[in-house]
C-alpha positions in Angstrom: 196.0 251.5 112.8 197.2 249.0 115.3 194.5 250.0 117.8 191.9 249.6 115.1 193.1 246.0 114.4 193.1 245.2 118.1 189.6 246.5 118.4 188.5 244.2 115.5 190.2 241.2 117.0 188.5 241.8 120.4 185.2 242.2 118.7 185.7 238.8 116.9 186.7 237.2 120.2 183.7 238.6 122.0 181.4 237.5 119.2 182.8 233.9 119.4 182.3 233.8 123.2 178.7 235.1 122.8 178.0 232.5 120.2 179.4 229.7 122.4 177.3 231.0 125.3 174.1 231.0 123.3 174.8 227.5 121.9 175.4 226.1 125.4 172.3 227.8 126.7 170.2 226.3 123.9 171.6 222.9 124.5 171.0 223.1 128.2 167.4 224.2 127.6 166.8 221.3 125.2 168.2 218.9 127.7 166.1 220.2 130.6 162.9 220.3 128.5 163.5 216.7 127.3 163.8 215.5 130.9 160.9 217.5 132.4 157.4 215.9 132.7 155.2 216.6 129.8 151.5 217.6 130.1 150.4 214.4 128.4 151.6 211.6 130.7 153.4 208.9 128.8 152.3 210.1 125.4 149.5 207.5 125.4 147.8 209.4 122.6 150.4 207.8 120.4 149.4 204.3 121.6 146.0 203.9 120.1 144.5 200.5 121.1 142.8 200.2 117.7 146.2 200.0 116.1 146.9 196.8 117.9 143.6 195.1 117.9 143.6 191.8 116.0 140.7 191.0 113.7 138.9 187.9 115.0 135.8 186.7 113.3 132.9 185.5 115.4 131.0 182.5 114.0 127.5 181.9 115.3 126.9 178.1 115.1 123.1 178.7 115.2 123.2 181.0 112.1 124.3 178.9 109.2 123.6 180.6 105.8 124.2 179.3 102.3 126.2 181.5 99.9 125.0 180.0 96.6 121.3 180.7 96.1 121.3 178.4 93.0 122.0 175.3 95.0 120.1 176.0 98.2 118.4 172.6 98.4 121.7 170.7 97.9 123.5 172.8 100.4 120.7 172.4 102.9 121.0 168.6 102.6 124.8 168.8 103.1 124.3 170.9 106.2 121.7 168.6 107.6 123.9 165.6 107.0 126.6 167.1 109.1 126.6 167.0 112.8 125.5 170.3 114.4 128.4 172.2 116.0 128.4 172.2 119.8 127.3 175.6 121.2 130.1 177.6 122.8 130.5 177.5 126.5 129.6 180.8 128.3 132.5 182.1 130.3 132.2 183.6 133.8 131.9 187.1 132.3 129.0 186.2 130.2 130.9 185.9 126.9 131.8 183.0 124.7 135.5 182.4 123.9 135.1 183.7 120.3 133.4 186.9 121.7 136.2 187.4 124.2 138.8 187.0 121.5 137.0 189.4 119.2 137.0 192.2 121.9 140.3 191.6 123.7 142.9 190.3 121.2 145.9 192.5 120.9 149.1 192.0 118.8 151.7 192.0 121.6 154.5 191.3 119.1 153.6 194.4 117.1 153.6 196.4 120.3 157.1 195.2 121.2 158.2 196.2 117.7 156.5 199.6 117.7 156.6 200.6 121.3 159.1 198.7 123.5 160.5 195.2 123.7 159.5 195.2 127.4 155.8 195.2 126.7 154.4 192.3 128.7 150.6 192.5 128.1 147.7 194.8 127.5 145.2 195.6 130.4 141.7 197.0 130.0 139.0 197.6 132.6 135.6 198.6 131.2 134.1 201.5 133.1 137.6 203.0 133.8 140.2 204.7 131.7 142.5 201.8 132.1 143.3 200.6 128.6 147.1 200.5 128.3 150.2 198.3 127.8 151.9 196.7 130.7 155.7 196.9 130.9 158.1 194.5 132.6 161.9 194.9 133.2 163.7 191.6 133.9 166.2 192.9 136.4 165.2 196.4 137.8 161.9 196.3 139.8 161.3 200.1 139.6 162.7 200.6 136.1 159.3 201.9 134.8 158.2 203.8 137.8 159.6 207.0 136.2 159.7 205.9 132.6 157.0 205.8 130.0 156.0 202.9 127.8 158.7 204.0 125.3 161.4 203.9 127.9 161.7 207.7 128.1 161.8 209.6 131.4 158.4 210.6 132.7 157.4 211.5 136.2 154.1 209.7 135.6 155.8 206.4 134.8 153.5 203.7 133.3 151.7 200.6 134.3 154.2 197.9 135.1 154.9 194.6 136.9 158.0 194.1 138.9 160.5 191.3 138.3 159.6 189.8 141.7 156.7 188.3 139.7 157.2 185.9 136.8 156.3 187.3 133.4 153.5 184.9 132.7 150.7 185.8 135.1 150.9 182.3 136.6 152.0 183.4 140.1 149.4 183.2 143.0 149.3 187.0 143.1 150.5 189.1 140.2 150.8 192.8 141.1 150.6 195.6 138.7 151.6 199.2 139.6 150.4 202.5 138.2 150.6 206.0 139.5 147.6 207.9 140.8 146.8 210.6 138.2 143.9 212.8 139.0 140.7 212.8 136.9 139.7 215.9 135.0 141.4 216.3 131.7 144.3 214.8 129.7 145.6 213.1 132.9 142.7 210.6 133.1 144.9 207.6 132.7 147.1 205.1 134.5 145.5 203.9 137.7 143.8 207.1 138.8 140.4 206.0 137.7 140.6 202.8 139.9 139.4 205.1 142.7 135.9 204.8 141.1 135.7 201.5 142.9 135.2 203.4 146.1 131.6 203.8 144.9 129.6 200.7 145.9 127.4 200.9 142.8 130.3 201.2 140.5 132.0 198.3 142.3 129.0 196.1 141.7 128.5 196.8 138.1 132.1 197.1 136.8 133.7 193.8 137.9 136.0 192.5 135.2 139.7 193.0 134.4 141.0 191.8 131.0 144.7 191.1 130.4 145.9 190.0 127.0 149.3 188.4 126.8 151.3 187.1 123.9 149.2 183.9 123.8 146.4 184.1 126.4 143.5 186.3 127.4 142.9 186.4 131.1 139.7 187.5 132.8 139.7 188.5 136.4 136.5 189.0 138.5 137.1 191.9 140.9 136.3 190.8 144.5 137.8 193.6 146.6 138.9 197.3 146.5 140.3 198.9 149.6 143.0 201.1 151.1 146.2 199.4 152.4 149.5 200.4 153.9 152.7 200.8 151.9 154.1 197.3 152.6 155.5 195.5 149.7 153.0 192.6 149.4 155.3 190.2 147.6 158.0 190.7 150.3 155.5 190.5 153.2 153.7 187.3 152.2 155.2 183.9 151.3 152.8 183.0 148.5 154.5 179.6 148.0 153.1 178.6 151.4 149.5 177.5 150.9 148.5 178.2 154.5 150.0 181.7 154.5 148.5 182.4 151.1 145.0 181.3 152.2 145.3 183.5 155.3 146.3 186.4 153.1 143.2 185.8 150.9 140.9 185.8 153.9 142.4 189.2 154.9 141.7 190.5 151.4 138.0 189.4 151.8 137.9 191.2 155.1 140.3 194.1 154.8 141.1 196.3 157.8 140.1 199.5 156.1 137.3 201.9 156.4 137.5 202.5 152.7 136.6 199.2 151.2 134.2 197.3 149.0 134.1 193.5 149.0 131.9 191.3 146.8 129.6 189.1 148.8 129.7 185.3 148.6 133.2 185.1 147.2 135.3 182.1 148.4 139.0 181.9 147.7 141.5 179.1 148.2 145.2 178.6 147.6 144.3 177.1 144.2 143.1 180.5 143.0 145.2 183.0 141.2 144.6 186.7 141.7 145.7 190.0 140.3 146.3 193.1 142.4 146.3 196.6 141.0 148.2 199.0 143.2 148.2 202.8 143.2 148.5 205.7 145.7 145.5 206.9 147.7 146.0 210.5 146.4 148.4 212.5 144.3 150.3 213.7 147.3 150.0 210.9 149.8 152.4 208.0 149.0 152.2 206.4 152.5 149.1 204.3 151.6 147.9 202.3 148.6 144.6 201.8 147.0 144.2 198.2 145.8 141.8 196.6 143.4 141.9 192.8 143.3 140.4 190.2 141.1 140.4 186.4 140.9 141.1 184.6 137.6 137.9 183.2 136.2 138.8 182.6 132.6 142.1 181.7 130.8 141.6 181.4 127.1 144.4 180.5 124.6 144.7 182.7 121.6 
């Protein structure tokens, strides 16, 4: 009888140990899975640009229509008595301000509420797959190198600016970083498609970068795309020194690289503000960078 009780006790103890082991194994598996890279880099499918586009009406000053057909003559007289509105100025990218706002206005405050308080801006480059939020951490330069836009671990990181730049895109050279993610499937995102600028025809026909901040829309005209070494540009160049900055700009217009495209006729001075998009030259080679650079040609208040 005693042996039978001992056997039951040992079975209960063994069962408890097995249950504890299984629970620990499941917890460990969940932890490892949550930390491992996912197939969809940065879960950008959850960040639909359309969810954050602001509705902006575009008014054509040359297309005035009356709404009340019963008083057409009276309304026409009132319209004629008023001074005709000034036609909108055409920006460097061929759009008017109202057209620019209609296409590139994003609700940054809503992004900060829905996604992450560190959302700095939204960047889009027609002709590429770059259409993403830009993140910015105030104290840790590489905070988002291995975190997605939601702040969760991801080997793919996200598009981000480092705290060596100010958070207002008013520095002489604002640098944005994004990992090289190869084309061909769900990974067509981040800065992988910047490598399309190696094609001279693509470089010539896809020339604008659009950055929407909390209160501004910035348009940059791409003037150069080339391979560079892995030096930290903001540490290597004193951009507060006009002479050094101008020397740097001349090097950008004549880069020491066999892989380069530069727009002809571009002249840059220390008065210009540029943006530099930096990514790796390949998925495995991190010793070089591929840079796409643009000069600010329009700064529109929202």
